[in-house]
C-alpha positions, 0 to 999 in steps of 0.5 A, a space after each residue: 500500500 502507498 505510504 503517507 507521512 504524519 507530521 514534520 517527524 515524517 512518521 510513515 503509515 499506510 494511506 488508509 488506516 483502521 478505525 477500531 472503535 466499532 469493534 468495542 463501542 458506539 456501533 451495534 453491540 450485539 454484532 461485536 465479536 472479539 475473534 472477528 475483530 482480531 482477524 480484522 486487525 491482523 488483516 489490516 496489518 497484512 494489507 499495509 493499513 498500519 495506522 490503528 486508531 483507538 482511544 481509552 474511552 472506547 469500551 471504555 478500555 476494552 478496545 485498547 485491550 483488544 488491540 494489545 492482543 495483536 500488538 503483543 505479536 505484531 508491534 513492529 507492523 503497526 502504527 499505534 494511535 490512541 487518545 486521552 482526555 475523556 472519561 465515560 460515566 454511566 450516562 455522560 462523558 466528561 473531559 479531564 485534562 489535568 496533567 497528572 491524569 493525562 500522565 496516568 492515562 498514558 501509563 494505563 494505555 501502554 499497559 493495555 496496549 502491551 507496548 512500550 511506546 505510543 506512536 501518536 498520542 491524541 488529546 480527545 477533547 480539551 478540558 474547559 477547566 484546564 488551560 489547554 497549554 497545561 494539558 499539552 505540556 504534560 503530553 509533551 513530557 510524555 514524548 520527552 520521557 520516551 513513552 510517546 513519539 508524537 502528539 495529535 489533537 482531535 477537532 472539537 466537533 460541530 458544536 464545540 467552540 462555535 460562535 455566532 457566524 463562526 466556522 465549524 472548526 474555528 474553535 479547534 484552530 484557536 486550540 491548535 494555535 495555542 498548543 503549537 506554541 508549547 510543542 509541535 502538533 503532528 496530526 489533527 483528527 477531524 471528520 472529513 467525507 463527501 457528505 461532511 466536507 467542512 474541514 476543507 475550508 480552513 482546518 485542512 489548509 492549516 495542516 497542509 501549510 504546517 506539514 501537519 498530518 490530517 486523520 480523516 475520521 468517519 470518511 464513510 459517513 458512519 456507514 451511510 456512504 457505503 450504500 449498504 444501509 436501508 432507510 427505516 431499517 433502524 439501529 440498535 439502542 446503543 448505536 450512535 446512529 440511533 440518535 444522529 439526525 442524519 440517520 432518521 428514515 426521512 434524512 437517509 432517504 433524502 440523502 440517497 442522491 449522494 450514494 447514487 453519485 458515488 455509485 455512478 463514479 464506481 461504475 466507471 472504474 469497474 463492476 467490483 468497485 464500491 461506493 465506499 471505495 470511491 468515498 475513500 478515494 475522494 478523501 485521499 485525493 484531498 491531499 498527500 497529508 490526509 489519511 482516512 481512518 474508516 472504522 471496520 470490524 470485519 475482514 471483508 470491510 478491511 479488505 474493501 477499504 484497503 483496496 481504495 488506496 489503489 483507486 485513482 479518481 479522474 478529474 471528471 470523477 472529482 468534478 462529479 463528486 464536487 457537484 453532489 448535493 449537500 447533505 441534509 441533517 447535521 449535529 447542529 
C-alpha cells in the first residue's frame, strides 16, 4: 500500500488506516465479536493499513485491550494511535485534562496496549477547566520521557467552540494555535467525507501549510456512504446512529442522491468497485497529508477499504463528486 507521512517527524503509515472503535463501542453491540475483530486487525496489518486508531474511552478500555492482543505479536507492523482526555460515566462523558491524569492515562494505555511506546498520542477533547497549554505540556513530557513519539489533537466537533457566524472548526484552530506554541502538533483528527466536507475550508489548509498530518475520521459517513444501509431499517439502542439526525428514515432517504453519485463514479472504474471505495478515494485525493481512518470490524470491510488506496479518481470523477448535493441533517 502507498505510504503517507504524519507530521514534520515524517512518521510513515499506510494511506488508509483502521478505525477500531466499532469493534468495542458506539456501533451495534450485539454484532461485536472479539475473534472477528482480531482477524480484522491482523488483516489490516497484512494489507499495509498500519495506522490503528483507538482511544481509552472506547469500551471504555476494552478496545485498547483488544488491540494489545495483536500488538503483543505484531508491534513492529503497526502504527499505534490512541487518545486521552475523556472519561465515560454511566450516562455522560466528561473531559479531564489535568496533567497528572493525562500522565496516568498514558501509563494505563501502554499497559493495555502491551507496548512500550505510543506512536501518536491524541488529546480527545480539551478540558474547559484546564488551560489547554497545561494539558499539552504534560503530553509533551510524555514524548520527552520516551513513552510517546508524537502528539495529535482531535477537532472539537460541530458544536464545540462555535460562535455566532463562526466556522465549524474555528474553535479547534484557536486550540491548535495555542498548543503549537508549547510543542509541535503532528496530526489533527477531524471528520472529513463527501457528505461532511467542512474541514476543507480552513482546518485542512492549516495542516497542509504546517506539514501537519490530517486523520480523516468517519470518511464513510458512519456507514451511510457505503450504500449498504436501508432507510427505516433502524439501529440498535446503543448505536450512535440511533440518535444522529442524519440517520432518521426521512434524512437517509433524502440523502440517497449522494450514494447514487458515488455509485455512478464506481461504475466507471469497474463492476467490483464500491461506493465506499470511491468515498475513500475522494478523501485521499484531498491531499498527500490526509489519511482516512474508516472504522471496520470485519475482514471483508478491511479488505474493501484497503483496496481504495489503489483507486485513482479522474478529474471528471472529482468534478462529479464536487457537484453532489449537500447533505441534509447535521449535529447542529
